[in-house]
N, C-alpha and C positions, 0 to 999 in steps of 0.2 A: 649958140643956144644951149641951155642946160636941159638935161633930162635925167630921169631916174629909170634906170633899167631895173625894174622892180625885182624880176626873177628870171633865172635861167635854170634849166634842169635837163638832165639826160636820164635815160632809162635803158635797160637791157632786158628785153622780154622774149619769150616767157621765162628764160633763165639767163644767167651770166656765166659764160658768153652766150650771146644769142643775137636777136635783131636789136641793134643799137639805134635808139630814137632820141629826138631832142624837142624841146619847146622853150619859147621865151616870151616874155611880156615886156614891152617898153611903155613906160608912162611918161608922157611929155608934160611939161609944167602947166599947159593950158587944159589939162585933163584928158587929152586925146591919148588913146591906147592903141598900140600896135602889137599884134601877137603873130607868132609863126611857129610851125611845127613841121617835122618831117623825119625821114629815115637817114641816119648818119651813115650807116652801112648795114647790110643784111647779116653780116657776121662780125660782131665786135663785142665790146664790153660797155658797161655803164660809164666808165671813165671817158671812153671815146665819145659817147653821147653827150657827156657833160662838156667836153672841150668843144665839140661841134656846135652845141647850143651857145656857148660863150662866143666863139668865133662869128657865128652867123648873126648874133645880136649886135656885136660890135660893127660888123660890116654893114648891117642895116642902119644903125645909128649914124655911121659916117656917111652913108649914101643920102641921108636926109638932112645933112648939115649939122649934126650934133657935135659939139666940141667939148663939153664937160659932162662927165658921167659918173654915177655911183652904181656899181654892179654888185648885186646881191645873189648869192647862190648857197645851196645847202651842201655842196661838195667841199668838205674840208681839204681834200687832196688838191683840187683845182685852185681854190682860193689861196691856200698856202703855197702852192707852186708859183702862182702869179705874184704873190708877195715876196717870193724868194726865201720863204721859211723852210719849205721842203725842196729837196732836189728831185729832179725828174729822173727816175731810174728805169721805168718801163720804156723799152725801145720804141713801141708803137705810139707812145705819148709825146716823145721828144719833138717830132716835127709839129704836132698840134700845139704844144706849148710855145714853141718858137714862133709859130704863126700868130698866136694870141698875143704874145709879148710885142711882136712887131706892130700889130694893129693897135695895141694899147698906147704906143708912142705917137700915134696920129692924133690923139686927143690932147687938148690943152690941159685938162685936169681929169684924172681918173682915180677912183677909189674902189677897192675890192673889199667886200664885207661878207663874212659867213653868217648865215641865218639858219635856225633850226628847220628841219623838214616840214614841220607843221605850218610854218609861215611861207612855204613854197608850193602850196597845193595847186595854184592855177597853172604854173609852168609844168608841174608833174602831170596834171590832167592832159595838157597839150601833148606831152611826150607819149602818154598812154593812148591818146587819140591817134597819133601817127601810127602806132603799132597796130591798133584795131583796123584802121583804114588799109594798112599794108596787107594784113593777113586776109581781109575781106576781098581785096582786089586781086590777091594772088590765087584765089580758089577758082 
């Protein structure tokens, strides 16, 4: 089955580093949409949130039988690291990138594409929602 992972996004709120959040939206070819959001770690960076969003979206896709995927995100760092254009230098990102690359090999076809932030609003709002729910429940 083919699907378009329309967006994935990570955020770090209220500052970077801070509470690392993620969100993603999967659009399946029949128009069905699946979205998810959560906290990657209560003490992390936006890049950790980005990788967790990517990993969780791929895990979800694989769990529902998706075999071909187009992944779009606004993180030039994550997209270019997945494409092998950038090296992974940050020690905390190495295991996350390795896990994402291992997951990517489970798909028959996979494409990574960078999109401008303005085109990633839905996933961004989900990551923000994760943060808001987290701070509200922590009080």
